C-alpha positions in Angstrom: -224.3 127.0 -28.4 -222.4 127.3 -25.1 -222.7 130.5 -23.0 -220.4 133.0 -24.7 -217.8 135.0 -22.6 -219.0 138.6 -22.7 -217.0 141.6 -21.8 -218.6 145.0 -21.5 -216.1 147.8 -22.3 -216.7 151.2 -20.8 -214.4 154.1 -21.8 -214.2 156.6 -18.8 -212.9 160.1 -18.7 -213.5 162.1 -15.4 -216.6 160.0 -14.6 -216.2 159.9 -10.7 -219.7 161.3 -10.2 -221.6 158.7 -12.3 -219.2 155.8 -12.1 -220.4 154.1 -8.8 -223.9 153.9 -10.2 -222.7 152.8 -13.6 -220.7 149.9 -12.0 -223.6 148.8 -9.8 -226.0 148.8 -12.8 -223.7 146.9 -15.1 -222.8 144.3 -12.4 -226.5 143.6 -11.7 -227.1 143.2 -15.4 -224.1 140.9 -15.8 -225.2 138.7 -12.9 -228.7 138.5 -14.4 -227.3 137.4 -17.7 -225.2 134.8 -16.0 -228.2 133.5 -14.0 -230.3 133.3 -17.2 -227.5 131.3 -18.8 -227.1 133.8 -21.6 -223.4 134.4 -20.9 -220.5 132.6 -19.2 -219.5 133.0 -15.6 -216.2 134.2 -16.9 -217.8 137.4 -18.3 -216.4 140.7 -17.2 -216.8 144.5 -17.2 -213.7 146.3 -18.4 -213.5 150.0 -17.4 -211.0 152.0 -19.5 -209.6 155.1 -17.7 -208.7 157.6 -20.5 -206.2 159.6 -18.5 -208.8 161.0 -16.1 -207.8 163.8 -13.7 -210.3 163.0 -11.0 -210.8 159.8 -8.9 -212.0 157.7 -11.8 -209.1 155.2 -11.7 -209.2 155.0 -7.9 -212.8 153.9 -8.1 -212.1 151.4 -10.8 -209.3 149.5 -9.2 -210.8 149.5 -5.8 -214.0 148.0 -7.2 -211.8 145.5 -9.1 -210.5 144.3 -5.7 -214.0 143.8 -4.3 -215.7 142.4 -7.4 -215.1 139.3 -9.4 -216.6 141.0 -12.5 -214.9 144.4 -12.7 -211.5 144.9 -14.2 -209.6 148.1 -15.2 -207.4 149.4 -18.0 -205.5 152.6 -17.3 -204.1 154.5 -20.2 -200.9 156.6 -19.7 -202.7 159.8 -20.9 -205.9 161.1 -22.4 -206.1 159.9 -26.0 -209.7 160.5 -26.8 -212.9 158.5 -26.7 -212.3 156.5 -29.9 -208.8 155.4 -29.0 -209.8 154.5 -25.5 -212.6 152.4 -26.9 -210.2 150.7 -29.2 -207.8 149.9 -26.3 -210.7 148.3 -24.4 -211.9 146.3 -27.4 -208.5 144.9 -28.2 -207.6 144.1 -24.6 -211.0 142.4 -24.0 -211.0 140.4 -27.2 -208.2 138.1 -26.0 -210.5 136.4 -23.5 -213.9 137.1 -24.9 -216.3 135.6 -27.4 -218.1 138.9 -27.9 -217.7 142.5 -26.6 -220.3 145.2 -26.0 -219.1 148.8 -25.9 -221.1 151.5 -24.0 -220.5 155.0 -22.6 -220.0 155.5 -18.9 -223.1 157.8 -18.5 -225.4 154.8 -19.3 -227.7 157.0 -21.5 -227.8 153.9 -23.7 -230.3 151.4 -22.4 -228.3 148.5 -20.9 -231.4 146.2 -20.9 -231.2 145.7 -24.7 -227.9 144.0 -24.2 -230.0 140.8 -23.8 -231.2 141.3 -27.4 -227.6 141.8 -28.5 -226.6 138.5 -27.0 -229.6 136.7 -28.5 -228.8 138.0 -32.0 -225.1 137.1 -31.5 -226.1 133.5 -30.6 -228.0 133.3 -33.8 -224.9 134.0 -35.8 -224.7 137.9 -36.0 -221.2 139.3 -35.7 -222.1 142.9 -35.2 -225.2 144.3 -33.4 -225.8 148.0 -33.5 -227.7 149.9 -30.8 -229.8 152.5 -32.6 -231.8 155.3 -31.0 -235.5 155.2 -31.9 -235.6 159.0 -32.0 -234.0 162.3 -30.8 -237.0 163.8 -29.0 -234.9 164.3 -25.9 -232.3 166.4 -27.7 -232.5 170.1 -28.2 -233.6 171.4 -31.6 -230.0 172.5 -32.4 -228.4 169.2 -31.5 -231.1 167.2 -33.3 -230.8 169.2 -36.4 -227.0 169.2 -36.6 -226.8 165.4 -35.9 -229.4 164.6 -38.6 -227.5 166.9 -41.0 -224.3 165.1 -40.2 -225.7 161.7 -41.1 -227.3 163.0 -44.3 -224.1 164.7 -45.3 -222.0 161.6 -44.7 -224.5 159.5 -46.7 -224.3 161.9 -49.7 -220.5 161.6 -49.5 -220.8 157.8 -49.8 -219.9 157.0 -46.2 -221.9 153.9 -44.9 -223.1 155.0 -41.5 -225.8 153.4 -39.4 -228.3 156.2 -38.8 -228.7 157.3 -35.2 -226.0 154.9 -34.0 -223.1 156.0 -31.8 -220.7 153.5 -30.2 -223.2 151.2 -28.4 -222.7 147.9 -30.2 -221.8 144.3 -29.8 -218.9 142.8 -31.8 -217.9 139.2 -32.1 -214.3 138.0 -31.6 -213.6 137.7 -35.2 -215.0 141.1 -36.0 -212.6 142.7 -33.6 -209.7 140.7 -34.9 -210.5 142.1 -38.4 -210.8 145.6 -36.9 -207.3 145.3 -35.5 -206.0 145.0 -39.1 -207.0 148.7 -39.6 -203.8 150.5 -38.8 -204.8 154.1 -39.5 -204.3 156.7 -36.8 -207.4 158.7 -37.6 -209.8 155.9 -36.6 -213.5 156.8 -37.1 -215.2 153.7 -35.7 -218.8 154.5 -36.8 -217.6 154.4 -40.4 -215.1 151.6 -40.2 -217.2 149.0 -38.4 -219.7 148.8 -41.3 -216.8 148.2 -43.6 -216.0 144.9 -42.0 -218.9 143.4 -43.9 -219.9 140.7 -41.4 -223.5 139.8 -40.8 -225.1 142.6 -38.7 -228.4 143.6 -37.2 -229.8 146.5 -35.2 -231.6 146.8 -31.9 -233.7 150.0 -31.3 -233.9 151.6 -27.9 -234.9 154.9 -26.2 -232.1 157.2 -25.1 -232.1 157.9 -21.3 -231.1 161.0 -19.4 -227.7 161.4 -17.9 -227.8 160.7 -14.2 -224.8 162.7 -13.1 -221.7 164.6 -14.3 -221.6 166.5 -17.6 -221.3 165.5 -21.3 -217.8 164.9 -22.6 -218.9 166.0 -26.1 -219.6 169.7 -26.1 -220.3 171.5 -29.3 -216.7 172.2 -30.1 -215.7 168.5 -29.7 -218.8 167.3 -31.7 -217.8 169.6 -34.5 -214.2 168.3 -34.5 -215.5 164.7 -34.4 -217.8 165.3 -37.3 -215.0 167.0 -39.3 -212.6 164.1 -38.5 -215.2 161.6 -39.7 -215.7 163.5 -43.0 -212.1 163.9 -43.8 -211.2 160.3 -42.8 -213.7 158.8 -45.2 -214.2 161.1 -48.1 -212.3 163.4 -50.5 -215.5 165.1 -51.5 -214.6 168.4 -49.7 -211.4 168.7 -51.8 -213.4 168.0 -54.9 -216.0 170.6 -53.8 -213.2 173.2 -53.5 -212.0 172.2 -56.9 -215.5 172.7 -58.3 -215.7 176.1 -56.7 -212.4 177.0 -58.3 -213.6 176.0 -61.7 -216.8 178.0 -61.2 -214.9 181.1 -60.1 -212.5 180.7 -63.1 -215.4 180.6 -65.6 -217.2 183.4 -63.8 -214.1 185.6 -64.0 -213.9 184.9 -67.8 -217.5 186.0 -68.2 -217.1 189.1 -66.1 -213.8 189.8 -67.9 -215.5 189.7 -71.2 -218.3 191.9 -69.9 -215.9 194.6 -68.6 -213.9 194.5 -71.9 -217.2 195.1 -73.7 -218.0 198.1 -71.5 -214.5 199.5 -71.9 -214.8 199.1 -75.7 -218.0 201.2 -75.7 -216.6 203.7 -73.1 -219.1 202.9 -70.3 -216.6 201.9 -67.6 -216.7 203.4 -64.2 -213.9 203.2 -61.6 -214.9 201.9 -58.1 -213.1 200.4 -55.2 -216.1 198.4 -53.8 -216.3 195.8 -56.6 -212.5 195.5 -56.7 -212.1 195.0 -52.9 -215.1 192.6 -52.7 -213.6 190.5 -55.5 -210.2 190.4 -53.9 -211.6 189.3 -50.5 -213.9 186.7 -52.1 -211.1 185.1 -54.1 -208.6 185.4 -51.2 -211.1 183.8 -48.8 -211.7 180.9 -51.2 -208.0 180.4 -51.5 -207.4 180.3 -47.8 -210.3 177.8 -47.3 -208.8 175.6 -50.1 -205.3 175.7 -48.6 -206.7 175.0 -45.1 -208.7 172.1 -46.3 -205.8 170.6 -48.3 -203.7 171.1 -45.2 -206.1 169.1 -43.1 -205.6 166.1 -45.4 -201.9 166.6 -45.5 -201.9 166.7 -41.7 -203.7 163.4 -41.6 -201.1 161.9 -44.0 -198.4 163.3 -41.7 -199.9 161.5 -38.7 -200.3 158.3 -40.6 -196.7 158.4 -41.9 -195.3 158.7 -38.3 -197.2 155.5 -37.3 -197.2 156.5 -33.6 -199.2 154.2 -31.3 -202.9 155.2 -30.8 -202.6 154.7 -27.0 -200.2 153.4 -24.4 -201.4 151.2 -21.5 -200.2 152.2 -18.1 -201.9 149.5 -16.0 -203.8 146.5 -17.3 -205.8 144.5 -14.7 -208.0 142.6 -17.2 -205.8 139.5 -17.3 -204.9 139.9 -13.7 -206.5 137.4 -11.2 -208.2 139.0 -8.2 -205.8 139.1 -5.2 -206.6 136.4 -2.7 -205.3 138.4 0.3 -208.2 139.4 2.5 -206.9 142.4 4.3 -208.9 144.7 6.5 -206.4 147.5 6.2 -207.2 149.4 2.9 -203.7 150.7 2.6 -202.2 147.2 2.7 -204.8 146.1 0.2 -203.8 148.9 -2.2 -200.2 147.9 -1.8 -200.9 144.3 -2.8 -203.0 145.5 -5.7 -200.3 147.9 -6.9 -197.6 145.2 -6.4 -199.6 142.8 -8.6 -199.9 145.5 -11.2 -196.1 146.1 -11.2 -195.6 142.3 -11.8 -197.9 142.4 -14.7 -196.2 145.5 -16.1 -192.8 143.8 -15.8 -193.9 140.6 -17.6 -195.4 142.7 -20.4 
């Protein structure tokens, strides 16, 4: 098999602190893979700026001027990690045989990408990077993450345990992924649905070198809830079950209180009454809110708005041949080339 064209897709959001080191490490890895004849010389690194508010895009496009391996994709605004990742996958797939996705903090071990490529060359379409363990996580994060995977499994969602978004996908796998038109895209659940031949590579999670995590507890909770409601109606069925249980319990208690009244043993009290009202009222609000969440997702799907809008795409843009000492002039040439690309698109 000839050397495949590999593109490493890296979603970035406010990563100016860690990005220079990330770019250096990925370029060294890509050069090694090329020298070892594992991938083609046409292989690239595609950095996707997800509407960053710092110097992330400036670092990306200036490195794109200096390096033959680095290209950038700038989204018009922040659309979230999953959509930014999709933008990178779909853009890279046009000129690639396989695509590896990895986060900008490089906590995922980039050295196992060699194993990804080896498995791809043996006919594997999807290779998952899976953590060996969560010893480096806090007890709370480890417990909640494991609970999430177990809960999703009980709901019938096929997830790869301890896998995030560090994976290799073949060209045809990404082409099939493009056929999924839903707005609420939960990649960790959708990719296994493709059904192509897959394998896993285990690695140890590394420490973040700089910057801060882009997934605090609030975002992690929202991400988990999106995953659950995107792939399962079990929460609604659970609410329905609670409703039936409450109904039958009310019948039993109703019969009990009627019996007490018949024998003259009833006592008047506000505590039991108010408690019952609050309990039923709380259950009703939870049920309405949960149903509203699903209705909201239907609303978003019905509008069919694009998941992302590309502002600047330098992936298909050849590196400018102008060798200019003046950085300002160099930037002008670079921006001019971008405008030409935007006009042709």
